[in-house]
Backbone bond lengths (Angstrom), bond angles and torsions (degrees), N, CA, C in turn:
res aa  C-N    CA-C-N  psi(-1)  N-CA   C-N-CA  omega(-1)  CA-C   N-CA-C  phi
1 M - - - 1.474 - - 1.535 109.92 -
2 K 1.272 116.09 122.91 1.465 119.27 -179.67 1.500 114.10 -68.41
3 K 1.298 118.68 127.94 1.500 121.26 178.64 1.503 111.57 -84.28
4 V 1.375 114.54 141.22 1.455 119.55 176.52 1.544 106.90 -78.67
5 P 1.303 118.65 136.78 1.462 120.82 179.78 1.556 109.11 -53.81
6 I 1.313 117.08 138.42 1.455 120.49 -170.55 1.530 112.21 -60.53
7 I 1.348 119.92 -33.16 1.412 123.09 -177.79 1.517 111.28 -62.48
8 L 1.307 118.63 -26.13 1.481 123.98 178.55 1.444 114.73 -70.71
9 V 1.353 118.77 -25.02 1.397 124.65 -179.62 1.537 112.00 -61.43
10 A 1.292 115.90 -32.31 1.454 119.42 -178.54 1.511 111.35 -63.94
11 I 1.258 120.95 -27.23 1.480 122.54 -179.86 1.519 112.09 -107.89
12 A 1.338 116.20 -3.59 1.493 118.92 -175.88 1.531 111.84 -60.20
13 A 1.326 116.94 -39.19 1.485 118.28 -177.59 1.544 110.71 -69.75
14 L 1.320 115.21 -21.99 1.476 119.24 -179.55 1.525 113.94 -80.32
15 V 1.317 116.80 -20.16 1.399 121.87 -179.72 1.511 113.46 -112.21
16 A 1.300 119.10 3.80 1.476 121.98 -174.85 1.529 108.74 -70.54
17 L 1.289 118.62 -25.41 1.429 121.05 177.34 1.504 113.24 -102.96
18 P 1.329 117.97 160.84 1.468 118.57 177.43 1.556 109.36 -62.07
19 L 1.331 114.51 159.89 1.431 121.62 175.41 1.576 107.97 -63.07
20 F 1.272 115.95 139.57 1.479 118.97 179.53 1.492 114.18 -109.08
21 A 1.284 116.49 153.46 1.483 119.16 177.45 1.486 109.20 -57.37
22 A 1.271 116.58 139.93 1.496 121.66 -173.73 1.551 109.10 -66.36
23 N 1.341 118.68 -19.71 1.477 120.01 -174.53 1.523 111.87 -107.01
24 D 1.303 118.01 21.99 1.456 121.43 -175.25 1.553 109.29 -114.83
25 T 1.355 117.90 99.31 1.428 121.63 -178.62 1.520 110.26 -66.18
26 L 1.324 118.12 -37.45 1.444 120.70 -178.81 1.566 110.85 -56.66
27 L 1.291 113.08 -47.84 1.479 119.86 -177.38 1.526 109.87 -67.84
28 N 1.315 116.86 -32.75 1.463 120.17 176.49 1.537 110.34 -69.90
29 L 1.317 117.56 -35.18 1.470 119.12 174.65 1.524 110.69 -65.12
30 Q 1.331 117.00 -39.48 1.506 118.48 175.43 1.495 112.94 -63.09
31 K 1.333 115.71 -37.66 1.459 120.78 179.78 1.488 111.42 -68.68
32 A 1.311 115.81 -39.84 1.496 119.65 177.32 1.510 109.98 -68.83
33 Y 1.339 119.32 -41.89 1.455 120.34 175.04 1.564 112.01 -56.55
34 N 1.312 114.16 -45.49 1.456 118.38 179.63 1.522 111.84 -58.37
35 A 1.344 115.36 -47.65 1.485 122.48 -175.79 1.523 109.43 -65.35
36 E 1.326 119.04 -41.24 1.445 119.97 -177.83 1.528 111.65 -70.00
37 M 1.314 117.29 -35.88 1.459 118.82 179.40 1.555 110.30 -71.51
38 N 1.313 118.25 -31.82 1.425 121.27 174.17 1.530 111.53 -68.71
39 S 1.317 114.28 -39.74 1.517 117.33 176.00 1.461 110.61 -62.29
40 R 1.341 118.56 -40.05 1.446 122.82 175.74 1.506 112.60 -52.76
41 A 1.412 113.08 -51.54 1.445 118.14 -176.79 1.540 110.92 -64.72
42 Q 1.311 115.07 -37.68 1.439 118.33 -178.47 1.514 112.55 -67.18
43 Y 1.360 116.47 -43.55 1.491 117.81 -178.57 1.496 112.80 -72.48
44 L 1.296 120.33 -26.87 1.456 121.21 172.28 1.535 110.81 -64.83
45 A 1.282 116.36 -39.36 1.477 120.67 177.71 1.505 109.15 -67.77
46 F 1.264 117.83 -42.49 1.480 123.14 179.22 1.540 110.80 -63.55
47 A 1.370 115.67 -38.35 1.502 119.35 177.96 1.479 110.04 -61.06
48 Q 1.335 120.59 -44.04 1.471 123.52 178.72 1.497 111.48 -60.23
49 K 1.350 116.31 -42.16 1.473 121.66 179.10 1.568 110.50 -63.10
50 A 1.336 115.42 -42.03 1.509 120.18 178.07 1.477 108.56 -62.47
51 D 1.246 120.33 -43.62 1.507 123.13 -179.95 1.526 106.36 -63.57
52 D 1.341 120.59 -44.52 1.443 122.21 -177.42 1.546 109.16 -62.97
53 E 1.302 118.46 -32.66 1.411 121.15 -178.46 1.541 115.78 -92.97
54 N 1.328 113.10 11.24 1.510 122.28 177.83 1.490 114.33 65.66
55 F 1.391 115.38 35.98 1.479 121.20 170.84 1.502 105.49 -108.91
56 G 1.315 117.75 73.61 1.495 122.64 -178.31 1.498 114.54 -55.38
57 A 1.347 114.67 -45.70 1.495 116.78 -177.11 1.484 111.70 -68.56
58 V 1.292 118.54 -32.66 1.431 123.36 175.36 1.530 113.23 -67.00
59 G 1.281 114.93 -41.00 1.480 120.97 174.61 1.513 109.40 -59.46
60 S 1.268 118.13 -42.60 1.468 122.41 -179.45 1.567 108.76 -62.80
61 L 1.338 115.69 -44.57 1.462 117.31 -179.63 1.541 110.69 -62.13
62 F 1.295 117.59 -45.62 1.451 121.73 179.17 1.564 109.12 -57.96
63 R 1.266 117.43 -44.73 1.470 119.45 -179.67 1.494 111.10 -64.80
64 A 1.288 117.50 -41.56 1.486 121.49 177.46 1.487 113.35 -60.67
65 V 1.358 116.80 -42.69 1.440 120.25 -178.20 1.513 108.52 -74.58
66 A 1.320 118.77 -30.44 1.481 120.70 174.90 1.544 109.72 -61.61
67 V 1.295 117.54 -42.64 1.475 122.40 176.69 1.553 108.76 -64.07
68 A 1.293 117.42 -38.69 1.464 120.93 -179.13 1.566 108.81 -65.86
69 E 1.328 115.76 -46.68 1.453 117.13 178.97 1.499 113.19 -61.54
70 E 1.314 117.66 -36.93 1.483 120.69 175.02 1.505 110.21 -64.77
71 S 1.332 118.45 -40.40 1.440 121.93 -179.31 1.565 109.74 -63.63
72 Q 1.340 117.51 -40.80 1.445 119.65 173.87 1.484 112.08 -62.55
73 A 1.317 117.46 -45.52 1.492 122.78 177.89 1.502 109.90 -56.92
74 N 1.309 118.40 -42.63 1.455 120.34 179.37 1.455 115.67 -63.10
75 T 1.416 113.99 -36.31 1.433 120.00 177.66 1.550 108.59 -67.90
76 H 1.317 118.36 -43.62 1.427 118.98 175.85 1.498 113.34 -62.63
77 A 1.342 113.61 -36.37 1.522 116.67 178.45 1.502 114.13 -59.44
78 K 1.353 114.18 -40.93 1.455 117.99 179.85 1.540 111.54 -61.89
79 L 1.278 117.23 -38.20 1.491 122.32 176.69 1.513 110.07 -67.78
80 I 1.322 117.69 -42.26 1.444 120.13 -179.33 1.556 109.45 -59.69
81 K 1.308 116.07 -41.05 1.481 120.80 179.76 1.495 114.10 -62.54
82 T 1.368 116.85 -25.69 1.477 119.01 179.82 1.523 109.13 -70.35
83 F 1.359 121.05 -14.42 1.423 125.30 175.25 1.571 109.63 -89.69
84 N 1.359 114.39 2.86 1.468 118.76 -175.10 1.621 111.88 65.19
85 V 1.257 113.00 37.49 1.398 119.09 179.25 1.560 109.10 -129.58
86 A 1.327 117.70 145.20 1.429 123.65 -179.85 1.523 110.15 -83.41
87 P 1.342 119.92 132.17 1.509 118.65 172.62 1.466 111.62 -66.32
88 K 1.361 116.72 142.38 1.476 122.69 -178.22 1.518 112.09 -131.62
89 A 1.300 117.19 137.26 1.450 121.49 173.67 1.506 112.96 -135.10
90 T 1.316 115.67 137.16 1.480 119.78 176.51 1.531 105.40 -106.16
91 I 1.307 116.51 106.00 1.478 120.85 -173.90 1.512 109.92 -84.10
92 I 1.346 117.34 123.90 1.447 125.51 176.13 1.534 108.83 -92.94
93 T 1.334 115.10 131.50 1.483 118.92 177.69 1.502 109.41 -60.89
94 P 1.372 117.53 122.50 1.465 118.51 -178.66 1.497 115.49 -64.78
95 V 1.287 119.22 143.80 1.438 123.28 170.08 1.544 107.19 -95.40
96 V 1.272 117.28 120.34 1.469 122.11 -173.88 1.520 111.32 -104.63
97 G 1.331 113.97 126.91 1.475 120.15 175.04 1.523 111.07 -101.33
98 T 1.342 114.62 -151.30 1.467 120.67 171.04 1.480 106.58 -73.33
99 T 1.338 115.57 167.18 1.470 120.07 174.93 1.555 111.54 -63.18
100 E 1.292 113.28 -38.22 1.539 116.24 176.56 1.523 109.30 -60.12
101 E 1.266 118.77 -46.42 1.450 123.56 -179.50 1.515 111.83 -66.58
102 N 1.384 115.50 -37.35 1.436 119.29 -178.08 1.532 111.87 -68.24
103 V 1.294 117.57 -42.80 1.451 122.15 179.97 1.532 110.95 -60.80
104 A 1.378 111.98 -45.89 1.467 117.94 179.54 1.557 110.76 -60.44
105 L 1.279 117.07 -39.71 1.450 124.96 179.78 1.517 109.11 -66.82
106 A 1.320 117.39 -46.03 1.438 121.81 178.85 1.577 113.27 -58.26
107 F 1.319 113.83 -42.02 1.491 117.15 175.49 1.520 110.87 -60.09
108 K 1.317 114.64 -45.38 1.532 117.11 -178.97 1.506 110.21 -68.30
109 N 1.300 118.62 -30.72 1.460 121.75 177.71 1.505 110.96 -65.56
110 E 1.337 116.24 -45.07 1.489 120.24 -179.47 1.525 109.61 -63.30
111 Q 1.321 116.29 -44.17 1.466 120.19 179.24 1.530 110.72 -62.75
112 A 1.341 117.33 -38.79 1.473 119.75 175.84 1.495 114.05 -60.36
113 E 1.328 114.16 -42.34 1.525 118.39 -179.75 1.503 108.68 -63.73
114 I 1.312 119.02 -38.23 1.475 120.56 179.50 1.533 110.71 -67.01
115 D 1.341 115.41 -52.76 1.470 120.44 -169.84 1.539 114.91 -79.17
116 T 1.326 117.05 -41.23 1.461 120.69 -176.58 1.501 116.11 -99.72
117 M 1.331 117.44 -14.86 1.519 119.08 179.97 1.476 110.56 -112.76
118 Y 1.339 119.02 -66.00 1.442 119.33 -169.00 1.550 114.76 -69.97
119 A 1.278 113.68 -36.90 1.523 117.51 178.53 1.544 111.69 -55.40
120 P 1.326 120.34 -54.31 1.459 118.41 179.09 1.566 112.21 -72.02
121 F 1.316 118.76 -27.66 1.457 120.42 178.04 1.565 108.31 -65.87
122 I 1.281 116.96 -42.18 1.490 121.79 179.76 1.555 106.39 -59.83
123 K 1.327 117.39 -47.63 1.479 120.76 -177.84 1.531 109.68 -58.89
124 T 1.281 118.95 -44.22 1.480 124.43 -178.05 1.496 110.19 -63.93
125 A 1.403 116.29 -50.96 1.492 120.54 -179.21 1.477 111.72 -58.19
126 K 1.331 115.57 -39.19 1.454 119.51 -178.38 1.540 108.56 -67.61
127 A 1.274 118.18 -43.00 1.490 121.37 -179.70 1.496 110.23 -66.08
128 E 1.317 119.90 -32.09 1.459 123.62 -179.90 1.564 112.20 -87.63
129 K 1.310 116.08 -5.07 1.450 125.19 179.80 1.560 109.79 61.18
130 R 1.334 114.68 35.48 1.466 119.24 173.89 1.485 108.29 -89.08
131 M 1.302 117.27 85.87 1.456 121.17 -167.46 1.558 114.51 -69.14
132 E 1.362 114.19 -37.91 1.466 115.90 177.46 1.552 111.42 -64.32
133 S 1.316 113.11 -42.34 1.485 117.12 179.29 1.544 110.46 -65.64
134 L 1.334 116.14 -40.37 1.481 121.83 175.85 1.488 111.71 -54.64
135 Q 1.370 113.73 -47.78 1.464 118.20 178.83 1.505 113.61 -62.86
136 S 1.329 117.17 -41.61 1.434 123.48 178.47 1.592 111.00 -60.90
137 F 1.337 114.58 -46.37 1.475 119.53 178.76 1.536 111.25 -65.14
138 R 1.282 116.87 -42.07 1.473 118.86 -179.04 1.530 111.81 -65.24
139 R 1.325 116.14 -43.31 1.415 118.48 176.93 1.521 113.13 -62.81
140 A 1.322 115.69 -42.73 1.437 120.33 178.93 1.516 111.46 -60.83
141 E 1.329 115.05 -42.95 1.462 122.20 -179.73 1.531 111.00 -60.11
142 K 1.316 113.55 -43.62 1.505 118.27 178.06 1.509 110.51 -64.31
143 A 1.342 119.57 -43.77 1.433 122.71 179.38 1.502 110.18 -63.35
144 E 1.303 119.72 -43.29 1.462 122.21 177.50 1.572 111.35 -56.31
145 G 1.348 114.03 -39.67 1.431 117.27 175.45 1.533 113.74 -60.34
146 E 1.320 113.33 -40.49 1.478 118.53 178.60 1.576 110.07 -66.67
147 H 1.342 114.35 -41.39 1.475 117.69 178.58 1.538 109.59 -60.29
148 A 1.338 115.01 -44.10 1.461 120.23 179.34 1.517 111.11 -57.83
149 T 1.304 117.92 -42.64 1.426 123.78 178.71 1.556 110.28 -62.06
150 L 1.310 117.29 -40.97 1.470 120.31 179.97 1.531 109.25 -68.17
151 F 1.314 118.47 -38.43 1.510 118.20 177.34 1.484 112.60 -70.60
152 S 1.373 117.17 -35.34 1.400 119.47 179.44 1.573 111.09 -65.31
153 A 1.323 116.14 -39.41 1.467 120.46 175.40 1.507 111.79 -63.29
154 T 1.351 117.37 -37.42 1.440 122.35 179.06 1.497 109.81 -67.35
155 I 1.309 119.47 -42.15 1.501 122.68 177.03 1.491 108.64 -55.74
156 A 1.320 116.26 -46.24 1.538 121.02 -175.14 1.531 110.08 -67.50
157 N 1.315 118.00 -25.02 1.467 119.95 -174.07 1.526 113.97 -118.20
158 L 1.364 116.16 18.88 1.416 118.47 -169.98 1.522 112.12 -61.68
159 E 1.252 118.71 -40.12 1.457 120.32 -176.10 1.532 113.70 -60.74
160 T 1.371 114.32 -34.80 1.438 118.82 -178.69 1.523 110.50 -78.64
161 L 1.313 120.06 -10.99 1.439 123.62 -178.97 1.497 113.16 -90.25
162 K 1.311 116.73 -5.09 1.477 118.52 178.15 1.532 108.83 -67.37
163 G 1.324 118.56 128.65 1.423 120.99 -176.14 1.491 114.97 85.61
164 S 1.365 118.97 2.72 1.460 121.44 179.69 1.495 109.96 -76.00
165 G 1.338 113.83 158.87 1.443 121.81 179.12 1.535 109.27 -96.59
166 P 1.283 117.28 179.01 1.517 120.88 177.84 1.475 112.08 -61.50
167 V 1.329 113.30 153.90 1.429 121.85 178.51 1.569 110.61 -127.41
168 T 1.324 117.56 139.86 1.438 121.57 -176.88 1.503 110.24 -84.45
169 Y 1.356 117.77 126.72 1.446 121.78 174.43 1.559 106.40 -120.72
170 Y 1.353 114.42 156.91 1.416 121.90 174.94 1.507 108.50 -122.39
171 V 1.416 114.37 133.97 1.436 118.02 -171.51 1.515 109.95 -126.53
172 C 1.332 115.40 129.55 1.459 120.56 175.62 1.501 110.84 -69.79
173 P 1.339 120.28 125.43 1.457 122.81 -175.24 1.526 114.87 -76.52
174 V 1.292 116.77 -3.05 1.442 123.22 -179.63 1.526 112.28 -102.37
175 C 1.355 117.41 -62.22 1.467 122.36 -175.73 1.512 114.08 -96.98
176 G 1.378 118.75 -15.41 1.388 117.40 -177.09 1.443 120.18 85.57
177 E 1.316 115.68 19.53 1.517 119.38 174.29 1.536 107.95 -65.19
178 V 1.329 113.06 139.57 1.479 119.58 -179.69 1.498 107.13 -124.05
179 T 1.323 119.91 123.64 1.436 124.10 -174.99 1.514 110.04 -145.95
180 Q 1.327 116.39 154.10 1.463 120.29 174.91 1.526 109.31 -98.27
181 T 1.295 118.00 -11.29 1.479 125.16 175.68 1.487 110.87 -120.03
182 I 1.310 114.53 105.82 1.499 119.12 -175.19 1.481 109.23 -67.47
183 P 1.386 118.58 134.75 1.475 122.46 174.44 1.472 111.80 -59.42
184 A 1.328 114.34 155.17 1.502 119.71 -174.19 1.494 113.18 -61.48
185 A 1.352 119.52 -41.81 1.467 119.09 -172.61 1.539 111.12 -138.30
186 H 1.349 117.92 -43.43 1.459 120.67 -174.72 1.511 110.40 -136.53
187 C 1.328 114.64 153.39 1.443 122.17 172.04 1.484 111.96 -55.96
188 R 1.374 116.44 131.62 1.462 120.82 179.33 1.506 113.88 -66.03
189 D 1.297 118.01 -20.12 1.439 121.84 -174.89 1.488 115.18 -100.19
190 C 1.389 116.34 -39.66 1.487 117.01 -173.83 1.560 111.09 -125.56
191 G 1.329 117.98 -8.90 1.441 119.76 176.05 1.508 112.52 89.62
192 K 1.319 119.94 1.51 1.470 122.07 179.64 1.530 109.50 -59.15
193 H 1.331 117.70 139.11 1.502 119.06 177.34 1.511 110.70 -65.21
194 T 1.327 116.05 134.59 1.459 119.86 -174.27 1.564 111.31 -70.71
195 A 1.274 117.04 -13.33 1.446 118.80 175.80 1.537 109.84 -63.41
196 D 1.319 117.11 -21.19 1.460 120.82 -179.46 1.549 115.40 -95.01
197 Y 1.377 113.98 0.05 1.487 119.66 -179.48 1.520 108.17 -57.83
198 L 1.290 116.26 154.37 1.471 126.42 179.04 1.521 105.19 -98.90
199 T 1.308 118.04 135.52 1.490 125.27 177.03 1.514 108.69 -98.94
200 V 1.285 119.41 124.87 1.448 126.31 -175.56 1.533 112.20 -128.88
201 K 1.301 120.08 132.66 1.453 123.43 176.40 1.503 112.44 -122.19
């Protein structure tokens, strides 16, 4: 079976569904749900690879961001259901490279979601006055930026992370914020009480 070049996996989730009308927020929600669920599957596979290559801290990061992507997908799913439509995702089997390759791809994946997915989705939701969807897209966009920053820092320090053990992360179950230092009371991005944060290692 011929393997798809790993760099294509970053955009696979974005093209797995048919192109949607630019003015249809519901279809944009479906596309975002599909992309986030594919990112979740991809990062879980990358986490296992990082563990296998003795990058424990990197495995923890991948697992935390996988949980964050699922949290964002669940938020989108709730909005999709308000249209009396079921959320759908077509999961593509991830192509796994080395941990170095996987972290670089994850960074590009997060940037792609910001630039080619959430930016136009925000514009459409705003034009259609779909305020709940607009809020969901904006929060997800901000979280993706935070994820990209975490992956960028990991790329810069990857050599020092060889042989590292697991690291504890805290994930907001609404917007997907990922942090190693849990906020005092509420999520900085969406206001969710931090007592509800998910702990990931």
